C-alpha positions in Angstrom: -47.4 17.1 -102.0 -44.8 14.3 -102.3 -42.6 15.9 -99.6 -45.5 15.9 -97.4 -46.4 12.3 -98.0 -42.8 11.3 -97.4 -42.6 13.2 -93.8 -46.0 11.4 -93.1 -44.7 8.2 -93.8 -41.4 8.2 -92.0 -43.2 9.8 -88.9 -45.7 6.7 -89.2 -42.4 4.5 -89.1 -40.9 6.3 -86.2 -44.3 5.6 -84.4 -44.0 1.9 -85.0 -40.1 2.1 -83.8 -41.3 3.9 -80.5 -44.0 1.2 -79.8 -41.6 -1.3 -80.0 -39.2 0.4 -77.6 -42.2 1.5 -75.5 -42.7 -2.4 -75.1 -39.2 -3.1 -74.4 -38.9 -0.4 -71.7 -41.8 -2.0 -69.8 -40.1 -5.3 -70.1 -37.0 -4.0 -68.9 -38.4 -2.2 -66.1 -40.2 -5.4 -65.0 -36.7 -7.1 -64.6 -35.1 -4.1 -62.9 -37.6 -3.6 -60.4 -37.5 -7.4 -59.7 -34.1 -8.1 -59.4 -33.9 -4.8 -57.1 -36.2 -6.1 -55.0 -35.0 -9.7 -55.2 -31.2 -8.8 -54.0 -32.1 -6.2 -51.5 -34.3 -9.1 -49.7 -31.5 -11.6 -50.1 -28.7 -9.4 -48.8 -30.4 -6.6 -46.9 -27.6 -3.9 -48.3 -28.1 -0.8 -50.4 -24.7 -1.7 -51.8 -25.5 -4.9 -53.2 -28.5 -3.4 -54.9 -26.4 -0.6 -56.3 -23.9 -3.1 -57.5 -26.9 -4.8 -59.8 -27.7 -1.7 -61.1 -24.1 -0.7 -62.0 -23.5 -3.7 -63.8 -26.6 -3.2 -65.8 -25.3 0.2 -66.9 -21.6 0.1 -67.1 -21.0 -2.1 -70.1 -23.6 -0.4 -72.1 -21.6 3.0 -71.1 -18.2 1.7 -72.2 -19.4 0.2 -75.3 -21.4 3.1 -76.4 -18.6 4.9 -78.1 -17.7 2.0 -80.7 -21.3 1.0 -80.9 -21.9 4.6 -82.1 -19.2 4.3 -84.8 -20.8 1.2 -86.0 -23.9 3.0 -86.1 -22.5 5.4 -88.8 -20.7 2.6 -90.6 -23.5 -0.1 -90.8 -27.4 -0.6 -91.0 -28.7 1.0 -88.1 -31.9 -1.0 -88.0 -30.0 -4.1 -88.2 -27.7 -3.2 -85.1 -30.6 -2.5 -83.2 -32.5 -6.0 -83.8 -29.1 -7.6 -83.0 -28.8 -5.5 -79.7 -32.6 -6.4 -78.6 -32.5 -10.0 -79.5 -28.9 -11.0 -78.2 -29.7 -9.1 -74.8 -32.2 -11.6 -73.8 -29.3 -14.3 -73.4 -28.3 -12.7 -69.8 -32.0 -12.9 -68.6 -32.2 -16.6 -70.1 -28.9 -17.5 -68.0 -30.7 -15.8 -64.9 -33.8 -17.5 -65.5 -31.9 -21.0 -65.7 -29.8 -20.5 -62.5 -33.4 -19.5 -60.6 -35.0 -22.9 -61.9 -32.0 -24.9 -60.8 -31.9 -23.2 -57.4 -31.8 -19.5 -56.0 -29.5 -17.5 -58.3 -26.9 -15.9 -56.3 -25.5 -12.5 -56.1 -22.8 -13.6 -58.7 -24.9 -15.4 -61.2 -27.2 -12.2 -61.3 -24.3 -10.2 -61.9 -23.2 -12.0 -64.7 -26.3 -12.2 -66.4 -27.2 -8.4 -66.1 -23.6 -7.9 -67.3 -24.2 -10.3 -70.5 -27.4 -8.4 -71.3 -26.1 -5.0 -71.3 -23.2 -6.0 -73.3 -25.8 -6.6 -76.3 -27.7 -3.7 -75.3 -25.1 -1.3 -75.9 -25.5 -1.7 -79.7 -29.1 -0.3 -79.2 -28.9 3.3 -77.9 -26.8 5.0 -80.5 -28.3 3.1 -83.5 -31.9 4.2 -82.1 -31.2 7.8 -81.7 -29.4 8.1 -85.2 -32.5 6.3 -86.6 -34.6 8.9 -85.1 -32.6 11.7 -86.9 -32.7 9.4 -90.2 -36.6 9.1 -90.1 -37.6 12.9 -89.1 -37.5 16.5 -89.9 -36.0 19.2 -87.6 -39.5 20.5 -87.0 -40.5 16.7 -85.7 -37.6 16.6 -83.4 -39.5 18.3 -80.4 -42.6 16.2 -80.7 -40.8 13.1 -81.1 -38.4 13.8 -78.1 -41.8 13.9 -76.0 -42.7 10.5 -77.2 -39.3 9.1 -76.8 -39.4 10.6 -73.3 -42.8 8.9 -72.7 -41.3 5.3 -73.8 -38.3 5.9 -71.3 -40.7 6.4 -68.5 -42.7 3.4 -69.2 -40.1 1.7 -66.9 -40.8 3.9 -64.0 -44.6 4.5 -64.7 -46.1 1.0 -65.9 -43.5 -1.4 -64.6 -43.4 -1.0 -61.1 -47.2 -1.4 -60.4 -47.4 -4.3 -62.9 -44.2 -5.9 -61.0 -45.5 -5.1 -57.5 -48.6 -7.0 -58.5 -47.2 -9.7 -60.1 -44.6 -10.5 -57.2 -47.6 -10.7 -54.9 -49.0 -13.7 -56.7 -45.9 -15.4 -58.4 -42.0 -14.7 -58.1 -39.4 -12.8 -60.2 -39.2 -15.8 -62.7 -42.6 -14.5 -64.1 -41.1 -11.0 -64.7 -37.9 -12.3 -66.4 -40.5 -14.4 -68.8 -42.1 -11.4 -69.7 -39.3 -9.3 -70.2 -37.5 -11.7 -72.7 -40.9 -12.1 -74.7 -40.6 -8.4 -75.2 -37.7 -8.9 -77.1 -39.3 -10.8 -79.9 -41.8 -7.9 -80.1 -39.5 -5.1 -80.6 -37.0 -7.2 -83.2 -40.2 -7.7 -85.2 -41.3 -3.9 -85.4 -37.5 -2.7 -85.9 -37.3 -5.3 -88.8 -40.6 -3.9 -90.3 -39.1 -0.4 -90.3 -35.8 -1.7 -91.8 -37.9 -3.3 -94.2 -39.7 -0.2 -95.4 -36.6 2.3 -94.9 -33.8 1.3 -97.2 -30.3 1.7 -95.4 -27.9 4.5 -97.0 -24.8 2.9 -98.6 -22.1 4.0 -96.0 -19.7 6.3 -97.5 -17.8 6.4 -94.3 -14.1 5.2 -95.4 -12.5 6.3 -92.1 -11.0 3.4 -89.8 -12.3 3.0 -86.5 -10.0 5.1 -84.6 -10.2 8.0 -87.2 -14.2 7.7 -86.8 -13.7 8.1 -82.9 -11.2 11.0 -83.6 -13.9 12.6 -85.7 -16.7 11.9 -83.3 -14.6 13.9 -80.5 -13.9 16.6 -82.8 -17.5 16.9 -83.6 -18.8 17.3 -79.9 -15.5 19.4 -79.1 -15.6 21.9 -82.2 -18.3 24.0 -80.1 -17.1 25.0 -76.7 -20.5 25.4 -75.4 -21.5 21.8 -76.7 -18.8 20.0 -74.9 -19.2 22.3 -71.6 -22.8 21.5 -71.9 -22.0 17.5 -71.9 -19.6 18.0 -69.2 -21.9 19.6 -67.0 -24.6 16.9 -67.7 -22.3 14.4 -66.5 -22.3 16.1 -63.0 -26.0 16.4 -63.2 -26.4 12.7 -63.9 -24.4 11.4 -61.0 -27.1 13.5 -58.7 -29.8 11.8 -60.7 -28.4 8.6 -60.5 -28.6 8.8 -56.7 -32.4 8.4 -56.3 -32.8 5.6 -59.1 -30.6 3.4 -56.7 -31.6 4.4 -53.4 -35.3 4.6 -53.9 -36.3 1.0 -53.3 -33.9 0.4 -49.9 -35.3 3.8 -48.8 -39.2 2.7 -49.3 -38.4 -1.2 -48.4 -37.3 -0.2 -45.2 -40.5 0.7 -43.9 -42.8 -0.7 -46.6 -43.3 -3.8 -49.1 -42.7 -4.4 -52.5 -46.2 -3.7 -53.6 -46.3 -0.3 -52.0 -42.9 0.1 -53.5 -44.3 -0.5 -57.0 -47.6 1.9 -56.2 -45.3 4.7 -54.9 -42.7 4.3 -58.3 -45.9 4.4 -60.5 -47.6 7.4 -59.1 -44.3 9.2 -58.9 -43.5 8.4 -62.5 -46.9 9.7 -63.5 -45.5 13.2 -63.2 -43.3 12.3 -66.2 -46.2 10.8 -68.3 -48.0 14.0 -67.7 -45.0 16.1 -68.9 -44.0 13.8 -71.9 -47.9 14.1 -73.2 -47.7 17.9 -73.0 -44.0 18.1 -74.7 -45.7 15.3 -77.6 -48.4 18.0 -78.3 -46.8 21.3 -77.4 -42.9 20.8 -77.5 -40.4 23.3 -76.3 -40.0 25.9 -79.1 -37.5 28.3 -77.9 -35.6 28.8 -74.7 -34.4 25.4 -74.3 -31.2 26.7 -72.3 -33.6 28.2 -69.7 -36.1 25.4 -69.8 -33.1 23.1 -69.0 -31.8 25.2 -66.2 -34.8 25.7 -64.2 -36.3 22.0 -64.6 -33.2 20.3 -63.5 -33.3 22.8 -60.5 -36.9 22.0 -59.6 -36.0 18.2 -60.0 -33.1 18.7 -57.3 -35.8 20.4 -55.1 -38.0 17.4 -55.4 -35.4 15.1 -54.6 -34.5 16.9 -51.4 -38.4 16.7 -50.3 -38.3 12.9 -51.4 -35.7 11.9 -48.7 -36.8 14.2 -45.9 -39.8 12.3 -44.1 -40.4 8.5 -43.9 -44.1 9.4 -45.1 -45.3 7.5 -48.1 -47.9 10.3 -49.2 -45.0 12.8 -49.1 -42.4 10.8 -50.9 -44.9 10.1 -54.0 -45.7 13.8 -54.0 -42.2 14.8 -54.1 -41.6 11.8 -56.5 -44.1 13.1 -59.0 -43.0 16.4 -58.9 -39.2 15.3 -59.4 -40.5 12.9 -62.5 -42.6 15.8 -64.1 -39.5 17.9 -64.6 -37.5 15.4 -66.2 -39.1 15.5 -69.7 -38.8 19.1 -70.1 -34.9 18.8 -69.1 -34.6 15.9 -71.6 -36.5 17.4 -74.3 -34.4 20.5 -74.2 -31.1 18.9 -73.7 -32.0 16.5 -76.6 -32.5 19.4 -79.1 -29.4 21.4 -78.1 -27.2 18.6 -78.7 -29.1 17.3 -81.6 -29.1 20.5 -83.7 -25.7 21.2 -83.3 -24.4 17.8 -84.7 -24.1 17.1 -88.4 -26.5 14.2 -89.6 -23.5 11.9 -90.8 -21.8 12.0 -87.6 -24.8 11.2 -85.3 -24.0 7.8 -84.6 -20.4 8.6 -83.4 -21.2 11.6 -81.8 -24.3 10.3 -79.6 -21.9 7.3 -78.5 -19.2 9.7 -77.2 -21.9 12.1 -76.0 -23.5 9.0 -74.0 -20.2 8.0 -72.5 -19.1 11.5 -71.4 -22.4 12.5 -69.9 -23.5 9.3 -68.2 -20.2 8.7 -66.5 -22.1 10.6 -63.6 -24.3 7.4 -63.5 -21.4 5.3 -63.1 -20.1 7.2 -59.9 -23.7 7.2 -58.4 -24.3 3.3 -59.1 -20.7 2.8 -57.6 -21.0 4.8 -54.5 -24.3 5.7 -53.6 -25.2 2.4 -52.3 -22.1 2.3 -50.2 -22.4 5.8 -49.0 -25.9 5.1 -47.7 -24.7 1.8 -45.9 -21.9 4.0 -44.1 -24.2 6.7 -43.4 -26.7 4.2 -41.7 -24.0 2.9 -39.3 -22.4 6.3 -38.7 -25.8 7.7 -37.6 -26.9 4.4 -35.9 -29.9 4.2 -38.3 -31.4 2.1 -40.7 -30.3 1.5 -44.4 -33.4 3.4 -45.5 -32.6 6.2 -43.7 -29.0 6.4 -44.7 -30.4 6.3 -48.2 -32.6 9.2 -47.4 -29.7 11.1 -46.1 -27.7 10.5 -49.6 -30.6 11.5 -51.7 -31.6 14.9 -49.8 -27.8 15.8 -50.1 -28.0 15.0 -54.0 -30.9 16.7 -54.5 -29.7 20.1 -53.0 -26.4 19.9 -55.0 -28.4 19.3 -58.3 -30.5 22.2 -57.7 -27.5 24.5 -57.1 -25.3 23.3 -60.4 -28.2 23.2 -62.7 -29.0 26.9 -62.0 -25.5 27.7 -63.4 -26.3 26.4 -66.7 -28.4 29.5 -68.0 -25.3 32.0 -66.7 -23.0 30.3 -69.5 -22.7 32.4 -72.6 -21.2 29.5 -74.7 -24.2 27.0 -73.7 -26.8 29.7 -74.5 -24.9 30.4 -77.9 -26.3 26.7 -78.8 -29.9 28.1 -79.0 -28.6 29.8 -82.4 
């Protein structure tokens, strides 16, 4: 009886923590959408828009490895509070610049970089905290909810931001995002109060911890191979994240963009709810391979025609496949890593697997601009061409996952 009570209590704590991150995700989505529209309107360049996305992501990636080590050495909930709270400083800087006059591309770049640096503390600590709170049997349902929270920035934020931009400006979006940080810090503090931090028994030095984390993810060749292949896959997926806005804004407005992105992301909502209730109980490798391949097909159709109806249908299909892939990938990795190495391992995994996003964010905007000039076309159609090519490559590479014996062995 007592064991059941503990599990219920911990899952309720997880739900509270998840609720805070859900709100934070919505706020972050408002800022991301608003800055994308703002920068594209000022520059008319897909490369400039991609630069902001890169600077919002790169510090989090580079610092994810040391942040993972810190998550194993110190109070994970405290690190989450610091990461959430201090990341608001970058947004405050951008907001001040806008009140003093129009914020330049350089000032926006500085602000999103500051915010990203502090946000780096959050991700490894959050993933490790989920492992602290839940049993292995609860992972699958929890992963569905985590995917749902992540999808909020695509599902709710665009339509809210598009509406708010039609009656106000980006400063309102920044204010709302800043306010969400206070809510997430409070929810994390409440969970921390009810869940005592385990005294760290890790006496290893920082470098020794990194070495141990690297050994953890490379000791199983199938696990390391899966992480490497994931970095290639994230490269193609990062392309649509960057080029979606320039492609649609080329023939429509920000309000239509927000509605289209919300309809597309509702595919992730449907799948996440399904996974939150049912979960994926077996054949995770096959599920991962097929869902990612179908995502690639969705990308291909997403960029083929300058038709908002076709774009939203293809986008809905693309997003509906992602929770299945994320759920299976998370399960395969999480169940093959010892609990006391979760923080440092997730930091390294995030760094390696998400290097693909860096490549996409750094190159896709420039490739779209080059394609537009090469074919004497608009930036939007150049973006569409890059999306189509990336989708085709994603579909082909994803199908190879289920052919690897080493990756399939992770199911055991």
